[in-house]
TORLUMSE-507686 format. One record per residue: residue in one letter; x, y, z of N, C-alpha, C, CB in turn. Coordinates in pm, whole numbers, plus 50000, padded with zeros to 5 digits. Glycine has a CB too. Example, Ala and Ser with C-alpha at 12.3 -4.5 7.8 and 13.67 -1.06 7.14 Angstrom:
  residu   n.xx   n.yy   n.zz  ca.xx  ca.yy  ca.zz   c.xx   c.yy   c.zz  cb.xx  cb.yy  cb.zz
       A  51319  49431  50780  51230  49550  50780  51320  49670  50780  51131  49553  50905
       S  51285  49775  50708  51367  49894  50714  51290  50003  50787  51408  49940  50572
***
This chain:
  residu   n.xx   n.yy   n.zz  ca.xx  ca.yy  ca.zz   c.xx   c.yy   c.zz  cb.xx  cb.yy  cb.zz
       M  06827  70864  05745  06800  70904  05883  06795  71055  05899  06906  70848  05975
       L  06874  71128  05821  06878  71273  05833  06782  71343  05738  07018  71323  05808
       G  06721  71269  05647  06629  71330  05553  06696  71421  05452  06526  71408  05627
       L  06818  71389  05413  06891  71471  05316  06838  71448  05176  07041  71442  05322
       P  06842  71552  05090  06793  71536  04953  06880  71442  04870  06785  71670  04886
       V  07010  71437  04899  07102  71347  04827  07194  71280  04929  07186  71426  04719
       A  07253  71170  04889  07347  71100  04978  07469  71188  05003  07389  70964  04917
       P  07515  71196  05129  07630  71281  05161  07762  71214  05121  07632  71315  05311
       L  07799  71228  04996  07919  71160  04947  08047  71222  05004  07924  71164  04796
       R  08042  71352  05034  08156  71419  05100  08105  71481  05229  08221  71529  05006
       I  08162  71438  05341  08123  71489  05472  08246  71551  05538  08063  71375  05562
       E  08228  71670  05594  08335  71736  05669  08293  71746  05815  08368  71876  05611
       A  08383  71707  05906  08356  71712  06049  08457  71803  06116  08359  71571  06112
       Y  08411  71879  06217  08492  71981  06282  08491  71962  06433  08442  72122  06245
       D  08608  71990  06494  08620  71981  06639  08716  72089  06687  08668  71840  06684
       I  08701  72129  06814  08787  72228  06878  08858  72162  06995  08706  72353  06925
       S  08986  72193  07012  09062  72142  07127  09139  72256  07190  09158  72026  07085
       N  09135  72265  07322  09214  72367  07391  09242  72322  07533  09140  72504  07392
       L  09338  72389  07595  09369  72368  07736  09355  72504  07801  09513  72305  07757
       G  09234  72535  07849  09210  72669  07900  09220  72768  07784  09310  72706  08012
       P  09279  72885  07808  09287  72986  07703  09406  72969  07610  09292  73122  07765
       T  09488  72865  07628  09611  72854  07550  09601  72744  07444  09729  72826  07642
       D  09683  72763  07340  09696  72662  07234  09561  72615  07181  09775  72542  07286
       K  09476  72708  07144  09345  72673  07090  09361  72631  06944  09244  72792  07104
       V  09305  72515  06910  09317  72465  06773  09184  72406  06729  09430  72360  06762
       G  09169  72394  06598  09053  72329  06541  09096  72227  06438  08958  72431  06480
       S  09007  72134  06409  09037  72032  06308  08923  72019  06211  09066  71897  06374
       M  08958  71980  06089  08860  71946  05986  08902  71812  05927  08850  72057  05875
       V  08815  71713  05935  08841  71585  05870  08737  71563  05761  08840  71467  05973
       V  08775  71487  05661  08690  71469  05543  08670  71320  05517  08751  71538  05419
       F  08545  71282  05499  08513  71146  05455  08449  71155  05317  08416  71073  05557
       E  08493  71072  05225  08429  71061  05095  08387  70915  05074  08524  71109  04981
       D  08264  70897  05035  08207  70761  05020  08221  70681  05148  08276  70687  04904
       G  08210  70748  05262  08213  70680  05391  08351  70647  05443  08136  70557  05382
       L  08458  70689  05372  08594  70657  05413  08676  70784  05433  08662  70565  05310
       P  08772  70784  05528  08855  70903  05550  08936  70939  05426  08948  70880  05669
       K  08939  71069  05396  09025  71120  05289  09128  71212  05355  08941  71198  05178
       R  09236  71151  05404  09329  71222  05491  09406  71333  05421  09427  71124  05550
       T  09418  71326  05289  09486  71434  05218  09411  71566  05227  09506  71396  05072
       D  09282  71560  05259  09201  71681  05271  09184  71727  05416  09065  71659  05208
       Y  09240  71654  05512  09231  71698  05651  09303  71833  05665  09293  71591  05748
       R  09253  71915  05756  09316  72044  05780  09318  72077  05930  09242  72155  05703
       K  09427  72144  05972  09441  72191  06110  09428  72343  06110  09578  72146  06171
       F  09369  72396  06216  09350  72540  06229  09407  72587  06363  09199  72577  06218
       E  09494  72685  06358  09537  72751  06481  09444  72869  06503  09689  72797  06472
       I  09375  72869  06617  09278  72976  06644  09353  73106  06667  09188  72942  06766
       K  09318  73209  06591  09393  73336  06596  09314  73452  06654  09439  73372  06459
       G  09181  73449  06638  09104  73569  06670  09015  73558  06792  09022  73605  06556
       V  09039  73459  06879  08953  73439  06997  09035  73458  07123  08886  73299  06995
       A  08993  73553  07206  09060  73575  07335  08994  73487  07441  09055  73725  07376
       G  09076  73423  07524  09021  73340  07630  08965  73209  07577  08913  73415  07705
       Q  08884  73144  07660  08829  73013  07626  08683  73028  07584  08842  72914  07745
       D  08657  73012  07457  08523  73027  07403  08509  72931  07286  08495  73176  07360
       D  08459  72811  07313  08451  72708  07209  08359  72748  07094  08402  72577  07269
       F  08252  72823  07126  08160  72865  07020  08231  72961  06924  08035  72933  07081
       A  08304  73058  06980  08376  73154  06895  08486  73085  06815  08436  73267  06980
       C  08551  72985  06876  08655  72910  06805  08594  72834  06687  08726  72812  06901
       M  08481  72770  06711  08415  72697  06603  08373  72793  06491  08292  72620  06656
       E  08326  72910  06527  08286  73009  06427  08406  73050  06342  08223  73132  06495
       E  08521  73073  06406  08640  73113  06331  08683  73004  06234  08756  73146  06426
       V  08685  72880  06281  08728  72769  06195  08637  72755  06073  08729  72637  06274
       L  08505  72755  06096  08411  72740  05985  08418  72859  05890  08269  72724  06038
       D  08433  72978  05945  08440  73097  05862  08564  73092  05771  08443  73225  05949
       R  08676  73049  05827  08799  73040  05748  08788  72932  05641  08920  73013  05839
       R  08726  72818  05678  08713  72712  05578  08628  72756  05460  08652  72587  05642
       F  08514  72824  05488  08423  72858  05379  08464  72986  05308  08282  72872  05432
       A  08553  73064  05370  08618  73171  05295  08707  73110  05187  08701  73263  05389
       R  08772  72998  05220  08854  72928  05122  08768  72868  05010  08935  72818  05190
       L  08647  72826  05044  08557  72774  04941  08531  72882  04837  08424  72726  05003
       D  08501  73004  04884  08477  73115  04791  08602  73148  04712  08428  73238  04867
       A  08718  73150  04781  08842  73189  04715  08885  73088  04610  08953  73207  04817
       D  08868  72959  04640  08912  72856  04546  08816  72839  04429  08927  72725  04619
       R  08691  72877  04448  08597  72868  04337  08631  72968  04228  08453  72889  04386
       A  08669  73092  04267  08698  73197  04170  08820  73164  04084  08719  73328  04241
       P  08934  73126  04144  09048  73088  04061  09019  72968  03972  09167  73058  04148
       A  08933  72877  04022  08900  72760  03941  08833  72802  03811  08809  72663  04019
       A  08740  72899  03823  08671  72946  03703  08770  73012  03608  08559  73044  03741
       A  08864  73090  03663  08963  73156  03579  09052  73053  03510  09049  73252  03662
       G  09086  72946  03583  09170  72841  03525  09101  72768  03412  09210  72744  03631
       E  08969  72751  03422  08895  72685  03317  08888  72772  03192  08754  72649  03365
       A  08879  72905  03214  08871  72996  03100  09004  73003  03027  08829  73136  03146
       D  09114  72985  03100  09246  72991  03040  09316  72859  03066  09329  73111  03097
       P  09326  72770  02968  09385  72637  02989  09529  72643  03039  09381  72558  02862
       G  09597  72757  03018  09735  72767  03064  09747  72794  03212  09805  72874  02989
       V  09636  72827  03277  09640  72858  03420  09612  72732  03500  09540  72968  03455
       R  09698  72698  03593  09678  72583  03680  09686  72629  03825  09784  72472  03651
       R  09575  72636  03892  09572  72682  04029  09504  72578  04118  09499  72817  04039
       P  09539  72577  04246  09480  72476  04335  09330  72496  04352  09547  72480  04471
       R  09257  72383  04357  09112  72390  04372  09065  72295  04482  09041  72356  04240
       R  09154  72269  04576  09126  72167  04678  08997  72196  04754  09242  72157  04775
       F  08969  72322  04784  08852  72354  04865  08737  72409  04782  08890  72454  04971
       A  08746  72398  04650  08638  72448  04565  08518  72355  04565  08688  72468  04423
       Y  08534  72234  04618  08426  72136  04620  08359  72138  04757  08478  71993  04586
       P  08234  72186  04769  08170  72196  04901  08127  72059  04953  08050  72288  04894
       P  08117  72044  05083  08070  71917  05139  07920  71899  05117  08102  71909  05289
       S  07877  71773  05121  07735  71743  05116  07673  71750  05255  07712  71604  05056
       L  07758  71742  05358  07711  71745  05497  07823  71794  05586  07661  71605  05542
       I  07787  71875  05686  07881  71923  05787  07841  71863  05921  07884  72080  05794
       V  07938  71808  05993  07916  71754  06127  08004  71832  06224  07947  71600  06133
       V  07943  71897  06324  08020  71967  06425  08013  71890  06556  07969  72113  06444
       D  08123  71885  06625  08128  71816  06753  08059  71904  06858  08275  71784  06795
       G  07946  71859  06908  07872  71937  07007  07723  71930  06983  07918  72080  07005
       G  07652  72004  07064  07507  72000  07058  07445  72119  06988  07451  71991  07194
       R  07333  72164  07044  07256  72271  06982  07338  72399  06963  07133  72300  07065
       G  07423  72433  07061  07500  72558  07052  07597  72557  06936  07575  72583  07180
       Q  07675  72449  06922  07770  72441  06812  07700  72436  06677  07859  72319  06828
       L  07585  72368  06671  07510  72364  06546  07460  72503  06508  07392  72265  06557
       S  07416  72579  06606  07370  72716  06578  07482  72801  06519  07317  72781  06706
       V  07604  72782  06569  07719  72854  06515  07738  72818  06368  07847  72823  06596
       A  07732  72688  06336  07749  72644  06198  07639  72702  06108  07747  72490  06190
       E  07516  72700  06156  07405  72756  06077  07427  72904  06050  07272  72736  06150
       S  07477  72976  06151  07500  73120  06136  07605  73148  06031  07542  73181  06270
       V  07715  73073  06033  07823  73094  05936  07772  73065  05795  07945  73005  05969
       L  07701  72954  05779  07652  72916  05647  07552  73019  05593  07586  72778  05652
       E  07466  73067  05680  07367  73168  05637  07437  73298  05597  07265  73196  05749
       R  07536  73338  05676  07607  73462  05646  07679  73455  05512  07707  73494  05757
       R  07724  73337  05477  07797  73321  05351  07707  73277  05235  07908  73220  05370
       G  07578  73266  05261  07485  73230  05155  07499  73088  05107  07502  73322  05042
       L  07537  72996  05195  07558  72857  05157  07444  72770  05208  07692  72806  05211
       R  07396  72683  05123  07288  72590  05161  07347  72450  05173  07170  72593  05057
       I  07416  72428  05283  07480  72299  05308  07420  72241  05436  07637  72314  05320
       P  07369  72119  05435  07314  72059  05557  07421  72048  05665  07254  71921  05527
       A  07381  72074  05790  07473  72064  05903  07402  71998  06020  07527  72205  05944
       I  07476  71921  06097  07423  71859  06218  07527  71870  06329  07384  71710  06192
       G  07481  71852  06454  07571  71847  06568  07561  71711  06634  07538  71959  06669
       L  07676  71659  06676  07678  71529  06744  07741  71546  06882  07756  71422  06661
       A  07658  71539  06986  07705  71558  07123  07766  71429  07176  07589  71604  07214
       K  07877  71443  07249  07950  71323  07294  07877  71245  07401  08087  71363  07346
       R  07820  71315  07499  07778  71249  07623  07678  71137  07598  07718  71350  07718
       L  07572  71167  07523  07468  71067  07498  07459  71031  07350  07334  71117  07548
       E  07558  71073  07271  07557  71048  07127  07428  71100  07064  07573  70896  07098
       E  07391  71223  07102  07269  71283  07051  07298  71358  06922  07206  71378  07156
       V  07211  71342  06824  07228  71406  06694  07128  71521  06684  07207  71304  06577
       Y  07180  71642  06669  07095  71761  06657  07089  71806  06511  07148  71877  06747
       V  06968  71839  06466  06948  71885  06330  06879  72021  06335  06865  71782  06246
       P  06899  72105  06232  06837  72238  06232  06684  72230  06239  06879  72314  06107
       G  06627  72328  06308  06482  72339  06314  06413  72240  06405  06426  72325  06180
       R  06489  72166  06484  06430  72066  06571  06492  72078  06709  06448  71923  06514
       P  06414  72116  06812  06473  72139  06945  06526  72012  07012  06369  72202  07036
       E  06461  71900  06986  06503  71775  07048  06598  71698  06955  06381  71689  07084
       P  06691  71624  07011  06783  71547  06925  06710  71440  06845  06893  71483  07009
       L  06767  71406  06731  06711  71303  06645  06734  71167  06707  06772  71310  06503
       D  06634  71082  06697  06644  70948  06755  06700  70852  06652  06505  70899  06805
       I  06834  70833  06657  06899  70735  06568  06933  70613  06651  07028  70795  06499
       P  06886  70496  06614  06906  70377  06696  07053  70348  06725  06845  70257  06628
       R  07082  70313  06849  07217  70271  06885  07252  70146  06807  07229  70245  07038
       G  07376  70137  06763  07419  70021  06688  07387  70028  06540  07358  69901  06745
       S  07321  70135  06496  07287  70146  06354  07409  70191  06274  07170  70246  06333
       E  07410  70155  06146  07521  70196  06059  07528  70349  06048  07505  70135  05919
       A  07412  70414  06047  07410  70560  06035  07482  70625  06153  07265  70612  06027
       L  07451  70581  06275  07516  70638  06392  07664  70603  06395  07447  70590  06520
       F  07699  70485  06350  07839  70443  06348  07921  70536  06258  07852  70298  06301
       V  07869  70570  06141  07940  70659  06050  07962  70796  06114  07864  70674  05918
       L  07856  70849  06178  07868  70980  06242  07967  70976  06359  07731  71029  06291
       Q  07965  70870  06438  08059  70857  06549  08202  70849  06498  08026  70733  06633
       H  08221  70774  06390  08354  70761  06330  08406  70897  06287  08351  70665  06210
       L  08321  70976  06223  08358  71111  06182  08395  71197  06302  08243  71177  06105
       R  08306  71199  06402  08329  71283  06520  08457  71242  06593  08209  71273  06616
       D  08478  71112  06610  08596  71064  06682  08724  71095  06605  08586  70914  06706
       E  08718  71086  06472  08835  71117  06391  08868  71266  06398  08812  71075  06245
       A  08767  71351  06396  08790  71495  06411  08850  71526  06548  08658  71573  06391
       H  08799  71457  06651  08851  71478  06787  08996  71431  06796  08763  71401  06890
       R  09026  71314  06740  09163  71261  06743  09259  71357  06673  09168  71122  06678
       F  09219  71407  06557  09306  71494  06479  09330  71626  06553  09244  71521  06340
       A  09226  71681  06617  09242  71805  06692  09333  71784  06813  09104  71858  06738
       I  09313  71674  06886  09394  71646  07005  09541  71628  06967  09341  71522  07077
       T  09566  71557  06857  09704  71534  06812  09773  71666  06782  09706  71444  06688
       Y  09704  71756  06713  09760  71887  06680  09783  71969  06808  09668  71964  06583
       H  09686  71963  06899  09699  72038  07023  09819  71992  07103  09572  72024  07106
       R  09837  71861  07114  09952  71807  07189  10083  71846  07124  09942  71653  07200
       S  10086  71846  06991  10207  71885  06920  10245  72029  06950  10188  71867  06770
       K  10145  72119  06948  10172  72260  06979  10218  72276  07124  10047  72345  06953
       R  10154  72205  07214  10189  72216  07355  10331  72165  07381  10089  72138  07441
       T  10369  72056  07313  10504  72002  07329  10608  72099  07275  10516  71867  07258
       K  10581  72157  07158  10676  72253  07102  10693  72373  07193  10629  72298  06963
       R  10583  72419  07253  10593  72534  07343  10676  72500  07466  10453  72580  07385
       A  10657  72377  07518  10731  72335  07637  10880  72321  07609  10676  72204  07690
       L  10914  72287  07484  11054  72265  07450  11123  72390  07396  11065  72156  07348
       R  11053  72501  07391  11114  72623  07340  11228  72666  07428  11010  72734  07330
       S  11331  72720  07365  11451  72764  07436  11470  72913  07414  11576  72685  07388
       P  11532  72984  07511  11565  73126  07488  11653  73146  07366  11635  73184  07610
       L  11726  73041  07326  11812  73053  07209  11731  73070  07080  11902  72931  07197
       D  11605  73025  07083  11523  73030  06962  11498  73172  06914  11390  72961  06987
       E  11507  73269  07006  11476  73408  06970  11600  73490  06936  11402  73474  07083
       I  11717  73430  06939  11840  73506  06913  11873  73500  06765  11959  73450  06997
       P  11881  73614  06697  11912  73614  06553  12046  73546  06526  11914  73758  06499
       G  12049  73462  06426  12172  73395  06389  12192  73259  06453  12286  73481  06424
       V  12104  73225  06549  12114  73095  06615  12001  73006  06563  12106  73108  06772
       G  12035  72921  06468  11938  72826  06416  11947  72694  06490  11959  72805  06268
       E  11882  72595  06434  11877  72465  06502  12016  72402  06516  11784  72371  06427
       T  12099  72413  06410  12232  72352  06414  12318  72414  06522  12300  72364  06278
       R  12320  72547  06528  12402  72615  06629  12346  72593  06769  12410  72766  06599
       R  12214  72590  06781  12155  72564  06912  12197  72428  06965  12002  72573  06906
       K  12192  72327  06878  12233  72193  06919  12382  72189  06955  12203  72091  06809
       A  12463  72263  06877  12607  72265  06905  12635  72327  07042  12682  72343  06796
       L  12564  72435  07074  12583  72501  07203  12542  72409  07318  12503  72632  07209
       L  12427  72346  07306  12380  72259  07414  12465  72133  07425  12233  72221  07392
       R  12519  72089  07312  12608  71972  07317  12738  72007  07389  12638  71920  07173
       R  12788  72128  07366  12915  72169  07428  12900  72197  07576  12969  72293  07359
       F  12789  72266  07613  12776  72309  07753  12685  72218  07836  12721  72450  07757
       G  12603  72139  07771  12523  72042  07844  12391  72091  07898  12601  71990  07954
       S  12378  72221  07923  12254  72276  07978  12252  72426  07956  12238  72241  08129
       M  12132  72486  07964  12120  72631  07952  12188  72700  08070  11973  72672  07943
       A  12185  72639  08187  12246  72701  08305  12397  72717  08285  12218  72616  08432
       R  12462  72615  08231  12607  72623  08206  12638  72721  08094  12664  72485  08173
       L  12550  72725  07994  12571  72820  07885  12561  72964  07936  12468  72797  07771
       R  12465  72990  08023  12450  73125  08080  12574  73163  08163  12323  73132  08168
       A  12632  73065  08228  12748  73094  08314  12878  73110  08236  12765  72983  08416
       A  12876  73077  08107  12998  73081  08026  13032  73224  07984  12982  72993  07902
       A  13161  73250  07971  13208  73379  07921  13194  73383  07769  13356  73404  07963
       P  13188  73502  07709  13177  73511  07563  13286  73435  07490  13180  73655  07520
       E  13410  73434  07548  13520  73363  07483  13495  73212  07480  13653  73392  07556
       E  13434  73160  07586  13402  73016  07590  13292  72983  07488  13357  72974  07732
       I  13194  73071  07479  13086  73049  07382  13142  73052  07240  12974  73155  07397
       A  13236  73145  07213  13293  73159  07080  13372  73035  07037  13382  73281  07074
       A  13416  72955  07134  13493  72835  07102  13404  72722  07048  13568  72787  07225
       T  13274  72740  07054  13181  72639  07000  13188  72640  06848  13035  72667  07049
       P  13196  72526  06784  13200  72521  06637  13081  72594  06576  13202  72376  06589
       G  13113  72684  06482  13008  72759  06414  12968  72888  06483  12888  72674  06400
       I  13029  72917  06600  12996  73039  06675  13121  73126  06680  12945  73005  06820
       G  13116  73241  06616  13230  73333  06620  13219  73431  06734  13241  73408  06490
       P  13319  73519  06751  13318  73616  06862  13197  73708  06861  13444  73699  06857
       A  13157  73757  06743  13044  73851  06737  12914  73784  06780  13029  73908  06595
       L  12889  73665  06728  12766  73594  06766  12772  73551  06911  12744  73472  06675
       A  12890  73514  06959  12905  73476  07099  12868  73593  07191  13049  73428  07128
       A  12911  73714  07154  12877  73832  07235  12726  73856  07233  12951  73957  07183
       T  12663  73836  07116  12518  73853  07106  12445  73752  07195  12472  73837  06960
       I  12492  73627  07190  12429  73522  07272  12446  73553  07420  12489  73384  07239
       H  12566  73593  07459  12593  73623  07600  12504  73738  07648  12741  73659  07620
       D  12496  73844  07568  12414  73960  07608  12266  73921  07616  12432  74076  07508
       A  12219  73840  07520  12078  73802  07519  12043  73717  07641  12044  73725  07391
       L  12133  73625  07677  12105  73535  07790  12116  73606  07925  12199  73417  07788
       H  12178  73724  07926  12190  73799  08050  12102  73923  08051  12335  73838  08074
       S  12012  73930  07952  11916  74040  07949  11817  74024  08064  11842  74046  07813
       P  11770  74135  08125  11672  74125  08235  11546  74050  08195  11633  74262  08284
       V  11506  74062  08066  11388  73991  08016  11436  73890  07914  11283  74089  07953
       P  11404  73760  07931  11448  73659  07834  11401  73692  07695  11398  73522  07874
       P  11483  73665  07592  11445  73699  07454  11309  73644  07414  11548  73648  07359
       S  11274  73524  07463  11149  73462  07421  11028  73533  07479  11146  73318  07462
       L  11052  73621  07581  10940  73691  07642  10948  73841  07622  10935  73660  07789
       G  11048  73887  07552  11073  74030  07544  10975  74102  07456  11209  74055  07495
       A  10959  74235  07482  10867  74317  07406  10906  74331  07261  10858  74451  07468
       P  11041  74346  07227  11076  74361  07086  11028  74244  07002  11224  74376  07072
       A  11042  74121  07055  10997  74004  06978  10847  74007  06957  11038  73874  07047
       E  10775  74048  07062  10629  74056  07050  10590  74162  06949  10565  74086  07186
       S  10660  74276  06951  10630  74382  06857  10655  74335  06714  10713  74507  06889
       A  10765  74261  06697  10795  74211  06563  10688  74116  06514  10929  74141  06561
       R  10635  74033  06605  10529  73942  06564  10403  74017  06523  10498  73844  06677
       R  10371  74124  06600  10253  74202  06564  10274  74271  06430  10221  74305  06672
       A  10397  74324  06407  10424  74392  06282  10415  74296  06165  10560  74457  06286
       G  10459  74169  06191  10452  74069  06083  10311  74034  06051  10528  73945  06121
***
């Protein structure tokens, strides 16, 4: 149906998920011989896109994936030259076909990335609304009969990429919602955080506690109790403070 020179034994499908400008993520799912190969699935946290821009997000994901293709190919060659060298080659094998979730715009992004990297890999776009299949060099979508095995395989790929992206997005959103000011205090790990919340029952009661009361918590000494008390009474919560942000940028 796609007019490919060889059967697409390895297909990679990509999708983007976001909620406005926050928690932007991408997914890559892999099918080999028409079946999911979940060990090769990958999640991408979008790092270089400001605001909500699905095209730019897709470009970042594809660029990072195919940068890995180049990186893994070189070590693979070195490993073959030296039998004692064993390095990962998971991404050294390029796909036979790329499927991006979306229409002409997303396909154009994929074509641009592949051209920039000098890769000759077939790519198509699959739009959700009418299940339209877009191929390079053709303004109108390809007419693939509804109910055909070919369309079913592409839908399965697209839906799996969408499911994987949504699952990752929800996970990130849940973790962000459950973040505590204690997470940013040096010396307070998960065990001590649980001990503090178990003793005081809530962050409000912990904030109201004196340093001596905090120090009575198992695993919390006077010095750490004073640090916790000062951090919780800082004008700016530790999780939002400038020093933490500066440290992240420095890292």
